[in-house]
Residue, then its C-alpha position, 0 to 999 in steps of 0.5 A: m500500500a502506498r504511504q500517505p503524504r505527511p499531514i503538513l499544513p502551513g502555519i501549523a506547528v509540527h514536531v519532527v523526530q529523526r533517528g540514527n539508523d539502527r540507533s547509531d550515533c548521529f553526533r560524535r563530537d561537539g563539531d558535529y552538533m555545531l555543524y548540524l545547527l549551522h545548516l539548520r539555521e541557514l536552511a530555516d532562514k532560507l525557507s522561512c521556517g520557524v524553529h521554536a525548540y530543538c534537542l540534538m541527542t546522540n542518536h536522534v533529533h527533535l525539532l519543533l517547527t512551523p513551516p510556511s508551506a506544506g512542502a517546506c518541512a520536507v525540503l528542510m529535512r532533505n536539504l539538511g541531510q544532503r548537507y550534513v550526512p556527506r560531511f559526517n561520513r567523510a569525517y568518520q570514514r563511513t558510507g551509507t545512510l545515517w538516518e533511519g528512513r524518513f523522518r517522523s512528524f505530527l501536527i500540533e494543536s497550539a493550546p494546550y499541546l504546544i508548550a507540552c511539546y516544548r517541554y518534552i523536547e527540552q527534557n529529553p536529556v533529563r529523561a535519558n539520565m544524561v544530565r540532571t537539569p535541561a540547563a546542563y545540556p548544551w545542544s538544545s533550545y532550552h538556554a534560549n527559551a529560558g532566557l539564559k543565552p540568545d540563540p539566533l536559530v530559535t523563533p518564539h511561537a505565539e503560545y510561548l509568547a503568551l506565557s507573559e508579556d514581560p520577557q523576564k516573567r516569561n523566562l521565569a514561567y518557562r523555567e518553572l514549566v520545564g523544570n518540572a517533569l512533564e506529566s506521564a499522560d502528556v509524554k504518552r500522548i506525544r510518543e503515540a503521535a510520533h509513532s502514528g503520525m496522527p495530529l496531537g490535539s482534540e478531535g475537532f482539531r483533527a477534523r479540521i486537519e482532514i478538511d484542510l488536507g481534503r482527505g481522511l487520516r489513518r494511523g500508520r508508522p511513518g518511515r520506510p519499513k524494514s525488510g521482514s518487519k512485522s507489526g510491533s517490531g519497528p525501530d521504536f519497539q525494538a528500542e523499548k525492548k532493548s532499553g526499557p520503556d522509555p524510547d528517549f533513553q540512551m547511554p550517557r556520553 
């Protein structure tokens, strides 16, 4: 069965997840993270794609974006891979794919789910037991969103700005939100959306998405299935079997 086009709509935030092939490292040293972020910033500017939050883990990436057009997200990720992967392969004398098939993505209803995705993304290193606080991890948008350090890559979403009209109060409110672990129910909803590709939001939001897309949405597992794969045996399920119930888990570096 032909896979459906990704449900991407202009002006609606989307959470993108891209994992290393066979859970292998996508970043091995500081220069790798810096190079990826440099290309991400250049391409986001070129495509007028807002980047609200990000976290570069050792073997996967989380991005929170708002594309200006239906195709901008796919173009961004494709061009980012075309720039980053050849340089990574040359640096480490490797060949072949770096990423695990197509990136995963799901649309997000602004309130109340958008800020939950901010928190989910920037709390990744804490859930993975790599650091104790989001501020201790250098490769995420937390420092910009918490008002600790400017980051030209980050564009604030309207829901983030709505935390307070006063920038200092907004930063304090955001630090408090991200400093508290995300509720388990919200973590589950976000992971289910990432697995299925279904929009994260109310039934009314999903109905509006179907109207705008001009087609119904069906649950599926985004990406290219591995040969001989069976239901429940995809890469995220394998990660759960190997590393416990948290698919964000990875060994500290």
